[in-house]
N, C-alpha and C positions, 0 to 999 in steps of 0.2 A: 262707417267700415264694410266695402261691400264683401261676400267673401267669394273665393276663388272656384268658376264652374265656366260652364257658359259665356263665350267674349257675350261682353252686352251692346246694345245696339245704345251709341253715342243719343241719337234722338230719343228714346225708352228714355235712355237713362237720365238724363236733360226732364224730358217731362214727368220723371215718378218725381225725378229730387221739386223743381216747382207746384206738383200737386202739392208734397208732404207738405210743405213750404206753407204754401195758401191755407193748408186745411185747419196748421197749426198754429197759422195768424188768426183763423176763425172763430178753435175753438178750444185752444193748449191738446195737452196731452191729454186728458179726459176723454174728446170724444175724436184722438187717433185712433184709425186702424189699418189696415192693411186694407182692407178690402173696401174702405174707403179710399183710399190713397188711387190703389189699381180702377174707380169707377173715373174718379177725377185724371184721371191719367191716359185712359183708354189702351188699359196692359190688365194681362191676367194678373191674378193674386199669385199665382205659381211664380210666373216672373219677381215680383217682387221677393215669393220667399224663397226662391233661390239667389238670392244676390245680398240681403240684407237679413242675417237672421234673427234679428226683433226689430220689436216699432222703437224703441230707443236706438237702435243704431240708424235706422232709417233718419227719423227726427232732431240725431245728433248730426248727421252727413250732412241731410238739408238745411239747417242753419248755421251750420261750420260753414255752407258754402255759400251763403248769406252776409252772413258779418265775415270774410275772409275780404268781401269785394266790399265792404262799406268801409273797414278800413284801411284799404290801401290808400298810398299817397304815395309821392315823390320827395325823396329826399331831399332836402337841401346841406349846405356843408360844416353848419353848428349841428355837431352830434345833441348837445343841450337844447340846441331846437328843437331835432326834429324829437328826441325823451318827449319833450312838452305836447309836438303836433301827435307822434303817436298815442299819445292818453286823449287827447281832445277828443281827437276821432274813435277810439272806444266809448270814449261816455258816449257821441254821441250816437251812435250806431244802438248800445243800450238803453240810449232813451226809445226810439222805438218802436216796433213790434219786434224784432227782433231778439233786442232785451227784452220782451215777454216772453219770448219763445225761448230764450236761454237759460230766463228762471222756471219758466217746469220742466225743463229739461234737468236741470240742477236737482233739482223737485227731486222729481221721476227718478234720478240717478242714486239717494240715497236708499229707493229700491232696488236699484237696478245698478251693480256697478257698472257693467258695460258698457252703459251709457258715458260715469263718471268716465273710464277710461278712452271711450272717444271723442271723447270732450278736449282731456289730457290731451288727448298724444295728435288728434287735429286739426288742434287751436291752441289748447293754452300754450303746450311745449316749444310749438313755432313762433308764437307770441313775445315768450321768456327769451329765444336766443332770440331776436327783434331788440328789443330793450335792454339783453345783455354786450351785446355787439354796439349798439351806439352808446352804452356808457363806460365801454372798455375804454370804446375810442375817447370819449370824451378825459378820460384819463390818460391816454397816452399820446394826449395832445393837453395835456395839461393845463385842463380846463377843472377838471378835480380834484381831489388829492389823492393822494395814489393807495391810498387806503380803508377809501372809500368801498362800503358794502353793498358793492353792487345787486350781491341774491339777496340781504334786507329788502337795499330800496324797491324790487322787483316785487315780492311778496307783498311788503307795503302797499303797493302801486295796485296792484291790480285788490288787493285784500281790499282797500280803500273804494274801488269803481263796483267791484261785487256787495258789501256791504248796504252801499248806493241802494243797488239795483235789487236782490231781496228783500230788503224793507221798506221799497217801494217811498226811497227818501229821495228829492230833486237831486239831477246832471248836471246843472244848473252849470254858464260858460263860468262865473265867476268862484264857484266851487271849483272846479276841472282846474281855472289858473289856479290857483291855490295850489292844489296838490302837489303837485308836482315842483315849488316853492320851500312846501313843509318839506318835502322829501331830498331835499337838494340841499337845504336849506344847511350852514356851516364846514357845508361840506364843498363846495366852489374855492377853484384853488388860490390862494391865499385870503382862504376868509381863517382868522385865528380859532383854534378848539378848544371851545368850552371846558 
């Protein structure tokens, strides 16, 4: 999240975020500095310092910009199918270089709470809101039981995805296809509660 200050040039902003993302993909956060980003983006260090309070803030914004683009999709009419597709898109993004950047950012965030705050505010909370809307729509349409625990389902979804990411376990199609089945198992309308 950029700090309030002089209006920034959209072109410089895009160049800085792209340079930051490229450097993160190449070297992770350990080799990531404002100086290197400035040199690659063709801007001054003071420009970056003026717009981002920390390297974690810049890293988070550049990674979240890429992640948001990678998980965007056009929803269909079924909220259950949209829930499944959303998890597939997130898993696909986490398998690539964006996932490696996110893993590094989450690790860095253990020492820099601002990085975690930016990740939560910029991606996690909006993503949770998207899943929440889909699951509530499924309840309203009678596809899920009325007592379905939406928040717990969202927690389990993200916990499973980030568990695989952080422990470098596979996020293959078969695993991703089974995840929503497990989460929704026994909660589809008409399924008897155990």
